[in-house]
C-alpha positions, -999 to 999 in steps of 0.1 A, spaced: -505 -340 -387 -541 -343 -396 -552 -378 -407 -585 -388 -423 -615 -397 -401 -612 -434 -409 -575 -437 -406 -577 -468 -385 -598 -485 -412 -572 -474 -438 -544 -488 -417 -562 -522 -415 -569 -522 -453 -533 -514 -461 -521 -541 -436 -543 -567 -453 -529 -557 -487 -494 -559 -472 -500 -596 -462 -510 -605 -497 -481 -586 -513 -456 -600 -488 -467 -636 -497 -464 -627 -534 -429 -613 -528 -418 -645 -510 -432 -670 -535 -422 -653 -568 -387 -645 -580 -376 -610 -573 -345 -609 -595 -332 -631 -622 -295 -628 -632 -278 -643 -662 -241 -643 -671 -222 -666 -695 -250 -691 -696 -255 -693 -659 -290 -684 -647 -299 -676 -611 -331 -664 -594 -336 -650 -559 -368 -648 -538 -371 -626 -508 -365 -651 -481 -335 -665 -500 -316 -632 -494 -310 -640 -457 -302 -676 -466 -276 -666 -492 -257 -645 -466 -258 -674 -442 -244 -699 -467 -215 -675 -475 -206 -672 -438 -221 -638 -431 -242 -649 -402 -247 -615 -386 -258 -599 -419 -281 -629 -425 -297 -624 -391 -301 -586 -397 -317 -592 -431 -340 -620 -417 -351 -598 -388 -355 -564 -406 -368 -576 -440 -390 -606 -430 -397 -610 -393 -401 -574 -382 -426 -564 -409 -446 -596 -404 -448 -593 -367 -457 -556 -370 -485 -564 -395 -497 -593 -373 -499 -570 -343 -518 -543 -362 -543 -570 -374 -546 -583 -338 -554 -548 -326 -576 -535 -354 -596 -565 -367 -616 -570 -335 -620 -533 -328 -633 -524 -363 -654 -555 -371 -666 -567 -338 -663 -536 -316 -644 -556 -290 -609 -555 -275 -588 -586 -272 -566 -593 -241 -532 -576 -240 -543 -549 -263 -526 -521 -243 -491 -537 -243 -494 -548 -279 -505 -513 -290 -476 -496 -271 -452 -520 -288 -467 -513 -322 -464 -475 -317 -428 -478 -305 -418 -502 -334 -435 -483 -362 -406 -459 -363 -382 -488 -369 -397 -502 -400 -367 -507 -424 -385 -522 -454 -380 -491 -475 -343 -489 -466 -338 -525 -478 -357 -518 -510 -335 -488 -518 -304 -507 -511 -315 -536 -532 -325 -514 -561 -291 -496 -559 -273 -530 -560 -294 -541 -590 -285 -509 -608 -248 -515 -602 -250 -552 -613 -267 -543 -646 -233 -534 -661 -219 -569 -653 -248 -593 -658 -282 -594 -674 -308 -586 -647 -346 -592 -650 -369 -579 -624 -395 -605 -614 -430 -604 -600 -415 -606 -565 -397 -573 -567 -428 -555 -580 -448 -570 -551 -421 -560 -527 -422 -524 -540 -460 -523 -536 -456 -540 -501 -432 -512 -491 -456 -485 -503 -486 -502 -485 -466 -507 -453 -456 -470 -453 -492 -460 -459 -505 -483 -431 -480 -469 -406 -486 -433 -418 -524 -438 -412 -519 -454 -378 -529 -425 -355 -520 -430 -319 -545 -406 -304 -573 -418 -326 -565 -454 -316 -566 -448 -279 -598 -427 -282 -615 -454 -303 -604 -481 -278 -619 -460 -249 -651 -456 -268 -654 -494 -273 -647 -500 -236 -675 -476 -227 -699 -494 -250 -689 -527 -235 -696 -514 -200 -729 -500 -210 -739 -534 -226 -730 -552 -194 -750 -528 -173 -781 -533 -196 -779 -571 -191 
């Protein structure tokens, strides 16, 4: 698959957008439901907590890991790798193991699967209760698209070549001093 010349910069841009959208999805209501005068709202992080309260600990742990922790850790690792490389032309310690971890975890991003499941559930619920989609759901949809774009632009070969190029420049700088 051919990727654009600046695919690593695109990956970093989408990752930064993901952080902003992820915060928005966590602090604004995703779904509001109303039935018989009872009104309830749900934010993203409350999904795992709701399962926990109802005794579904395993499902709660899976939702917490797949929907919140995994994407956040993946984005943090991408930022750890690409920010210093792109802006400062330097490589941080542990770049190699972190990069290998990112490339192996990128296939396991389940944000889009959760989004489809949530939208299917909302579609089924509309026949029983009044559902309003909040800012959080739109932010999560955009987050899902940006995360998919960030991971799609993350080119393994280009990353390793760029890292080797930076290492060569650092060696040349040290020899000149």
